[in-house]
Backbone as a ProteinNet text record, in pm:
[ID]
protein_1_A
[PRIMARY]
MNILLIDDHPLFLEGLRHVLQQLDDALSIQSCGSCEEALVLVEDDFDLVLLDINLPGMSGLDGLQQIRHRMPATPLVVMSASEDRNKVLRAIELGAKGFIPKSSTPDVIINALQLVLSGGVYLPMAVLETVNSSQSKSGNADGQNLTPRQIEVLMLLAEGHSNKTIANRLAMAENTVRVHVSAILRYLGVNNRTEAGVAASRMGLLVDSE
[TERTIARY]
1360.1	1322.4	1355.8	1416.2	1458.9	1373.8	1300.4	1208	1246.7	1238.8	1261.8	1129.2	1092.7	971.1	1011.2	951.5	982.3	853.2	838.2	713.8	742.9	677	704.2	594.9	513.2	407.2	438.4	493.3	536.1	425	303.3	194.3	160.1	158.6	132	243.2	366.8	479.9	472.1	434	425.4	318.3	203	96.8	135.8	203.4	244.3	345.4	433.2	531.4	461	353.9	280.1	215.3	158.9	95	196.9	313.4	414.8	474.3	458.8	511.3	449.6	331.8	266.3	338.3	424.5	490.3	599.5	671	787.3	820.7	859.9	895.1	1022.9	1115.7	1242.7	1243.2	1172	1153.4	1242.5	1314.1	1394.1	1339	1301.3	1240.3	1321.9	1358.9	1421.4	1327	1323.5	1233.7	1304.8	1254.7	1306.7	1194.4	1212.4	1104	1114.5	1215	1229.7	1306.9	1296	1370.6	1520.2	1557.6	1698.9	1760.2	1688.8	1737	1741.2	1638.9	1630.7	1747.5	1789.6	1896.2	2030.5	2041.6	2161.8	2158.9	2036.4	2021	2009.4	1980.5	1946.2	2063.1	2182.5	2293.3	2280.1	2198.7	2177.8	2096.2	2089.9	2020.7	1875.8	1786.3	1644.5	1568.7	1468.1	1383.4	1257.7	1225.2	1102.6	1115.6	1066.1	1063.2	918.9	872.1	739	756.6	695.5	723.1	595.4	589.7	482.5	523.2	427	463.7	449.8	392.4	381.7	476.4	597.8	702	765.1	822.5	895.2	1023.2	1068.8	1190.7	1165.4	1251.5	1237.9	1104.3	1033.6	904	920.5	813.5	817.6	842.8	788.7	809.3	954.6	1016.9	1158.5	1243	1206.6	1278.6	1262	1142.3	1115.8	1212.1	1227.9	1317.2	1460	1506.8	1645	1665.2	1565.1	1575.8	1572	1483.5	1475.6	1606	1670.1	1797.2	1905.1	1903.2	2006.6	1976.1	1846.9	1807.5	1702.3	1741.2	1643.6	1573.2	1634.9	1575.2	1485	1485.7	1405.6	1266.4	1160.8	1025.7	995.3	936.8	900.3	750	683.1	538.1	506.3	419	374.2	261.1	273.8	164.8	136.2	15.8	-11.9	-159	-184.2	-322.6	-378	-288.1	-329.4	-362.2	-480	-517.8	-531.5	-450.2	-449.8	-416.2	-510.5	-497.3	-370.6	-342.2	-225.8	-96	-90.3	29.8	49.5	-60.5	-51.4	0.4	-56.9	-14.3	130.3	167.7	305.7	403	363	447.5	468.5	362.3	374.1	464.4	449	534.9	681.9	708.1	846	903.2	821.8	875	818.7	724.4	662	585.5	587.3	519.2	378.6	333	196.6	167.8	39.1	-6.9	-106.9	-82.9	-172.4	-218.7	-348.5	-397.4	-372.8	-341.1	-319.1	-445.5	-558.8	-686.5	-714.9	-628.6	-651	-647.2	-721.1	-720.1	-589.2	-551.4	-429.4	-429.1	-542.8	-549.1	-519.8	-575.7	-551.9	-404.7	-345.1	-203.5	-116.8	-140.5	-59.9	-79.7	-204.7	-231.1	-166	-172.3	-111.4	40.4	101.5	247	291.4	212.1	245	238	140.7	130.9	254.7	297	414.8	539.9	554.5	673.6	679	562.6	559.8	576.2	599	624.7	510	398.7	283.3	287.5	184.3	167.3	30.3	23.4	-103.9	-155.3	-275.2	-346	-488.4	-531.3	-665.7	-773.9	-888.3	-998.8	-1052.9	-1019.5	-1060.4	-990.4	-875.7	-801.4	-834.5	-835.8	-868.2	-984	-1106.1	-1215.5	-1313.8	-1398.9	-1511.7	-1476.7	-1502.9	-1479.1	-1591.4	-1553.8	-1654	-1700.3	-1827.8	-1878.3	-1915	-1902.2	-1941.4	-1844.6	-1894.8	-1810.3	-1720.3	-1762.2	-1680.4	-1547.8	-1545.4	-1421.8	-1345.7	-1410.2	-1341.2	-1286.5	-1291.3	-1233.9	-1096.4	-1000.6	-867.9	-856.3	-733.4	-714.8	-751.6	-751	-785.4	-934	-1010.5	-1153.2	-1187	-1087.8	-1113.1	-1175.7	-1244.9	-1306.6	-1271.6	-1263.8	-1249.8	-1387.2	-1390.2	-1515.7	-1546.6	-1672.5	-1705	-1618.8	-1588.8	-1506.8	-1363.9	-1311.3	-1175.8	-1168.1	-1276.1	-1279.4	-1275.7	-1346.3	-1341.7	-1199.4	-1134.3	-996	-905.2	-926	-845.4	-856.3	-975.9	-995.2	-911.1	-914	-838.6	-688.8	-653.2	-513.2	-455.3	-532.8	-487.7	-470.1	-542.1	-530.4	-409.4	-345.9	-224.3	-239.9	-357.7	-381	-310.9	-271.1	-208	-313.5	-267.7	-360.5	-440.9	-375.2	-443.7	-556.2	-527.5	-630.4	-745.5	-712.4	-816.8	-904.2	-840.4	-915.3	-1011.3	-965.7	-1052.5	-1165.5	-1133.3	-1235.3	-1345	-1305.3	-1400.3	-1447.3	-1405.7	-1448.5	-1419.5	-1294.2	-1253.8	-1118.9	-1081.2	-953.4	-838.4	-727	-611.6	-558	-567.6	-524.6	-605.3	-735.9	-823.6	-785.9	-750.1	-706.9	-583.2	-488.8	-366.4	-398.1	-494.6	-534.7	-593.2	-679.1	-739.4	-633.1	-537.6	-432.9	-349.5	-315	-239	-316.2	-446.1	-529.8	-538	-545.6	-553.2	-424.4	-309.4	-181.4	-168	-211.8	-207.5	-299.7	-418.1	-518	-465.7	-399.7	-349.9	-216.6	-149.1	-20	90.2	84.9	185.4	252.4	359	439.6	420.7	362.8	348.9	224.3	198.4	74.8	70.7	185.7	188.8	153.5	214.3	184.6	38.2	-18	-158.4	-251.4	-226	-310.2	-303.9	-182.6	-164.4	-229.7	-205.3	-260.3	-411.9	-468.3	-613.9	-679.1	-615.6	-669.6	-666	-553.8	-539.9	-632.9	-669	-763.1	-908	-927.7	-1065.4	-1135.1	-1063.6	-1126.8	-1151.1	-1073	-1088.9	-1112.3	-1228	-1261.7	-1305.9	-1302	-1344	-1490.7	-1524.9	-1662.1	-1754.9	-1702.2	-1787.2	-1849.2
-1309.5	-1194	-1065.7	-970.8	-844.1	-730	-660.4	-555.3	-421.9	-316	-180.1	-104.8	-49.1	30.7	177.2	263	406.3	480.6	520.3	583.3	656.4	770.2	848.4	835.5	730.3	707.7	581	593.3	477.2	375.2	421.9	328.2	244.5	308.6	233.4	133.2	173.9	83.7	-37.7	-15.6	-127.3	-226.5	-173.8	-262.8	-336.6	-264.9	-325.7	-437.3	-420.3	-524.5	-656.8	-650.2	-771.3	-834.7	-751.2	-801.6	-872	-810.4	-861.8	-994.8	-1030.4	-1158.2	-1275.3	-1253.1	-1358.8	-1388.6	-1297.8	-1315.3	-1421.2	-1430.1	-1517.6	-1552	-1675.7	-1716.9	-1649.2	-1627.3	-1563.4	-1421.7	-1332.5	-1196.4	-1099.2	-1014.6	-908.5	-774.9	-688.9	-561.3	-446.7	-351.9	-227.5	-113.3	-11.4	100.8	233	336.3	471.3	569.4	694.2	791	891.9	878	973.5	909.3	970.1	919.7	941.2	1050.7	1075.1	961.2	915.9	803.1	676	658.9	537.7	527.1	640	637.9	597.8	606.9	558.8	406.4	350.4	206.8	126.2	191.6	114.8	38.4	57.1	-23.9	-167.7	-188.4	-323.1	-405.2	-533.9	-625.2	-641.6	-561.8	-569.5	-645.2	-722	-795	-716.1	-615.9	-538.8	-407	-298.2	-166.9	-117.3	-73.7	-14.1	132.2	221.2	364.6	446.6	536.6	637.2	751.7	815.4	925.2	1062.5	1065.6	1191.6	1185.7	1236.5	1226.8	1362.7	1383	1508.1	1511.7	1633.1	1644.6	1609	1525.3	1483.7	1414.3	1448.9	1387	1238.9	1164	1021.8	991.9	1075	1052.1	1076.1	1180.2	1204	1090.9	1048.1	937.8	809.3	787.9	668.7	662.7	774.9	778.7	741.3	796.8	771.1	627.7	575.1	436.8	340.4	366.4	280.2	285.1	402.5	415.2	330	327.1	252.6	103	69.5	-71.4	-104.5	-104.1	-121.6	-257.4	-358.3	-491.8	-519.4	-429.7	-451	-391.6	-473	-418	-316.9	-205.2	-99.7	-75.6	-72.9	-53.6	69	153.7	270.5	229.4	264.5	246.7	382.8	433.6	570	589.3	686.1	724.5	811	871.1	953	863.8	884.1	807.7	901.4	1008.2	1102.6	1028.6	1029	951.5	987.2	1117.4	1160.4	1113.9	1118.6	1073.1	922.8	849.1	703.6	669	730.3	702.4	746.6	859.1	905.4	806.2	752.4	654.3	531.1	486.1	370	402.8	521.8	564.6	565.6	601	609.3	473.8	369.2	235.8	162.2	222.2	149.2	29.2	-79.9	-201.5	-214.4	-108.2	-112.7	0.7	13.5	110.6	41.2	48.5	-12.8	95.7	125	223.5	174.4	266.9	228.4	175.8	206.3	159.3	13.3	-49.3	-187.6	-284.9	-393.6	-497.6	-576.2	-645.1	-727.5	-827.5	-890.5	-988.4	-922.6	-803.3	-732	-695.4	-648.9	-611.2	-731.5	-843.8	-963.3	-1012.8	-1017.7	-1064	-972.1	-841.2	-745.1	-762.8	-780	-795.1	-927.8	-1032	-1159.9	-1149.1	-1071.7	-1049	-976.5	-872.8	-795.9	-882.9	-960.9	-1045.5	-1155.4	-1188	-1289.5	-1226.1	-1093.3	-1025.8	-942.1	-932.5	-856	-710.9	-638.2	-498.5	-486.8	-427.7	-416.4	-273.1	-255.3	-127.6	-156.7	-105.3	-136.1	-73.7	-138.7	-87.3	43	74.6	203.3	318.7	288.8	391.7	387.7	268.1	251.3	153.5	205.7	113.3	102.8	201.7	187.2	226.5	140.7	172	260.2	368.7	453.6	384.9	353.8	270.7	349.5	482.5	559.1	536.4	519.1	494.2	612.7	733.3	850.6	844.6	775.3	765.5	638.7	540.5	414.4	403.1	513.6	511.3	575.4	515.8	575.9	665.9	711.3	809.4	753.7	622.8	561.2	526	567.9	539.2	398.4	324.6	189.1	191.7	84.5	73.1	-60.6	-62.2	-187.9	-253.2	-384.4	-455.7	-459.2	-483.2	-494	-598.7	-709.6	-814.2	-764.7	-690.2	-637.4	-534.6	-460.3	-364.6	-437.8	-550.3	-631.2	-680.7	-728.2	-774.6	-659.4	-541.9	-424.3	-387.5	-392.5	-358.8	-448.5	-579.1	-673.8	-663	-636	-616.8	-496.3	-386.9	-265	-287.2	-384.7	-415.9	-504	-553.2	-630.4	-780.5	-828.8	-973	-1039.8	-1162.8	-1241.2	-1288.1	-1335.6	-1388.8	-1504.7	-1589.1	-1704.7	-1661.4	-1562.6	-1512.7	-1448.2	-1368.7	-1304.6	-1411.1	-1515.3	-1624.1	-1688.2	-1711.4	-1771.9	-1678.7	-1549.9	-1451.9	-1438.1	-1440.9	-1414.4	-1541.5	-1658.2	-1786.9	-1798.6	-1772.2	-1785.9	-1856.6	-1902.5	-1970.4	-1871.4	-1918.1	-1831	-1781.2	-1865.5	-1825.3	-1706.3	-1709.1	-1599.2	-1471	-1483.7	-1365.9	-1305.3	-1391.8	-1341.3	-1263.3	-1312	-1242.4	-1105.5	-1102	-974.9	-877.5	-927.5	-840.9	-780.8	-862.9	-811.8	-702.9	-724.2	-624.6	-495.6	-509.8	-392.7	-311.8	-380.5	-310.2	-234.2	-298.8	-231.8	-110.8	-128.6	-21.3	100.6	73	181.6	236.5	163.2	207.5	197.7	91.4	73.9	-61.7	-82.8	-203.3	-306.7	-265	-361.1	-333	-421.9	-416.7	-296.6	-260.6	-144.5	-17.4	0.1	117.6	117.6	-1.2	-11	47.1	15.1	67.6	218.2	272.4	418	485.6	431.6	491.9	486.8	373.9	359.5	459.2	481.2	578.2	719	754.8	889.4	914	805.6	820.3	826.5	805.5	808.4	675.3	568.6	435.7	381.7	429	389.2	514.7	523.2	644.4	607.9	708	684.3	647.2	566.3	516.6	617.7	723.3	822.1	917.5
2072.1	1990.6	2065.2	1996	2054.9	1998.7	2085.7	2042.4	2104.2	2023.6	2071.9	2072.8	2188.6	2202.7	2217.4	2134.8	2140.1	2171.7	2297.9	2343.9	2474.1	2495.1	2615.7	2721.4	2712.3	2811.2	2890.3	3010.7	3089.2	3115.2	3143	3171.4	3048.6	2932	2809.2	2782.9	2803.2	2780.4	2871.6	2995.8	3089.6	3046.7	3005.5	2958.8	2831.6	2741.9	2615.2	2637.2	2733.7	2763.8	2796.5	2874.1	2910.5	2787.7	2700.7	2578.6	2489.4	2474.6	2382.1	2425.4	2552.6	2598.9	2522.5	2461.1	2384.2	2252.6	2208.3	2079.6	2081.9	2194.9	2198.5	2343.4	2367	2502.9	2550.4	2458	2492.6	2435.9	2504.6	2453.9	2530.4	2457.9	2518	2469.5	2562.6	2526.4	2583.4	2496.3	2539	2503.6	2586.7	2559.8	2581.9	2513.5	2530.5	2499	2543.2	2533.3	2421.4	2335.4	2225.1	2111.4	1993.9	1878.1	1896.1	1964.2	1988.2	2069.1	2173.2	2252.8	2168.7	2085.2	2003.9	1907.5	1851	1751.7	1812.7	1945.5	2013.7	2023.5	2025.7	2046.4	1918.1	1805.1	1685.2	1624.7	1678.3	1629.6	1679.4	1784.3	1836.3	1738.1	1762.1	1671.5	1715.2	1656.6	1690.3	1581.8	1625.8	1532.5	1497.5	1579.4	1560.1	1634.3	1572.4	1636.8	1638	1754.7	1767.9	1805.6	1729	1739.3	1747.2	1845.5	1850	1758	1691.8	1602	1668.1	1790	1863.6	1982.9	1962	2063.5	2089.5	2209.2	2235.1	2153.4	2118.7	2040.1	1895.4	1839.1	1699.6	1677.6	1571	1544.3	1511.7	1535.9	1507	1360.7	1271.2	1128.1	1087.1	1144.8	1116.1	1173.1	1293.8	1355.7	1277.5	1224.9	1143.5	1025.4	956.4	841	878.9	990.2	1030	1077.2	1149	1196.1	1078.1	982.9	864.3	784.1	782.2	710.1	776.6	910.2	982.1	990.3	992.7	1004.4	897.6	771.7	663.7	662.9	722.7	719.6	839.3	936.9	1059	1043	1059.5	1047.1	1156.9	1116.5	1210.1	1199	1313.3	1318	1402.6	1351.8	1427.7	1520.6	1648.6	1745.6	1805.8	1785.4	1829	1862.8	1951.2	1980.9	1868.7	1790.9	1677.5	1558.6	1499.7	1381.1	1261.5	1262.3	1151.5	1022.8	929.7	806.2	727.9	717.2	640.5	704.5	839.3	908	891.7	898.6	882.8	743.9	641.7	504.4	481.8	543.1	529	594.2	709.2	777.9	690.9	622.7	534.8	416.6	362	251	291.2	418.3	466.6	506.7	497.7	522.9	642.2	715.6	825.6	770.2	843.1	799.8	856.7	921.2	970.6	1067	1098.6	1197.4	1288.9	1420	1517.9	1614.2	1619.6	1716.7	1859.4	1948.7	2088.2	2154.1	2095.2	2150.6	2115	2036.6	1992.3	2109.9	2097.8	2200.3	2191.7	2299.5	2295.3	2180.5	2152.2	2043.2	1908.9	1885.9	1760.3	1748.2	1856.7	1854.8	1818.9	1884.3	1858.6	1715.9	1670.2	1532.6	1430.2	1455.3	1362.9	1357.1	1473.1	1476.7	1416	1435.1	1372.5	1220.5	1170.5	1026.9	975.8	1047.1	1007.3	1011.1	1117	1131.5	1026.5	969	862.7	724.4	721.5	594.9	541.7	615.5	570.6	616.8	580.2	621.8	686.8	806.8	877	875.8	820.1	825.8	870.8	985.3	1035.4	949.6	944.6	865.4	922.2	1047.8	1104.1	1032.9	972.3	899.8	751.5	694.3	552.2	544.7	551.1	572.6	458.1	441	350.6	208.6	115.9	-24.8	-77.2	-143.4	-207.2	-335	-341.1	-450.6	-576.6	-571.4	-689.4	-804.1	-923.5	-1039	-1069.8	-1030.6	-1059	-985.3	-870.2	-793.9	-824.6	-888.5	-911.6	-1053.1	-1129.3	-1263	-1263.1	-1336.7	-1343.3	-1465	-1491.6	-1598.5	-1735.5	-1752.1	-1879.5	-1888.9	-1787.4	-1789	-1745	-1691.7	-1645.6	-1507.3	-1473.8	-1342.5	-1279.8	-1146.5	-1075.2	-1063.6	-1071.3	-1050.9	-901.3	-863.2	-720.6	-649.6	-717.7	-657.2	-636	-731.4	-718.9	-605.8	-586.2	-476.4	-342	-331.8	-209.5	-184.7	-290.5	-279.3	-236.6	-295.4	-263.9	-116.4	-61.1	79.7	169.7	141.1	222.8	196.8	71.6	35.2	110.4	115.2	182.3	331	387.8	530	558.7	452.3	469.2	462.7	420.2	416.9	299.2	319	212.2	112.7	-4.3	-104.7	-48.6	30.6	88	181.6	265.6	358.5	282.5	179.2	98.6	32.5	-19	-82.9	15.8	138.8	240.4	280.4	294.9	334.8	229.2	102.3	-6.5	-76.5	-22.8	-77.4	-227	-261.9	-401.5	-407.5	-524.4	-542.3	-526.6	-468.1	-449.5	-583.4	-686	-819.2	-869.7	-841.2	-882.5	-810.6	-682.7	-606.7	-670.2	-711.3	-774.8	-901.7	-977.3	-1099.6	-1065.6	-962.5	-921.7	-870.6	-791.3	-737.1	-849.7	-948.8	-1063.7	-1136.2	-1151.5	-1219.3	-1137.8	-1006.4	-918.4	-926.3	-923	-930.6	-1062.7	-1172.8	-1303.7	-1304.4	-1251.2	-1246.9	-1169.5	-1055.4	-970.8	-1018.7	-1108.6	-1158.6	-1054.8	-971.6	-865.7	-882.1	-803.7	-818.9	-708	-595	-485.6	-403	-308.6	-230.1	-136.3	-78	11.1	-64.5	-181.7	-264	-306.7	-326.2	-368.5	-263	-134.9	-28.2	-19.8	-32	-25.8	-145.8	-266.1	-388.1	-388.8	-344.8	-344.3	-250.2	-135.2	-40.9	-97.5	-159	-214.7	-333.2	-404.4	-516.8	-470.4	-338.9	-287.2	-292	-324.2	-328.7	-189.2	-92.8	45.4	124.7	189.2	262.9	402.4	492	629.2	635.3	734.2	747.5	809.6	870.4	938	835.6
[MASK]
++++++++++++++++++++++++++++++++++++++++++++++++++++++++++++++++++++++++++++++++++++++++++++++++++++++++++++++++++++++++++++++++++++++++++++++++++++++++++++++++++++++++++++++++++++++++++++++++++++++++++++++++++

């Protein structure tokens, strides 16, 4: 597995290299300290890109757009000390497959990256956590409301979990989860699970726990 790390903090990069060894026995890691440097390397065949959004020179979000344009099939995950909600949601809108806070434990980092590499999207509950239970916020333009069960499904969906995982977490049939997910997508007026997490947050269905 070939991974590109884009971060300007050498100590963090060194620690992250040790953590990432758990992902694959044959791991190749390249690192650079800016998006400008990264754009010289993105012609190589990378299986995963990890990007800080607070970088010198070109911003991480601008760099994200350019890297995604050059390597649209390569999953890119933001890893940052900044947990600015708007930046995280913007990164997902631009094509990032997840956001991992730098404060995360090694186990959380590995589990999140394994989810992304298997085709999922990882958003920690610290960023999209508590559902606002008031009916005034859970009604859409047609006056429809999500049921409490659908809100539970939405929370896990926004975190990037698969239907199977949601079914296990909520002790329900996977078929039932699929029905709830379809209803949630219709309710939010979106086409996929990533858009659902972003739309739900912007509608106030997912709010910070503080």
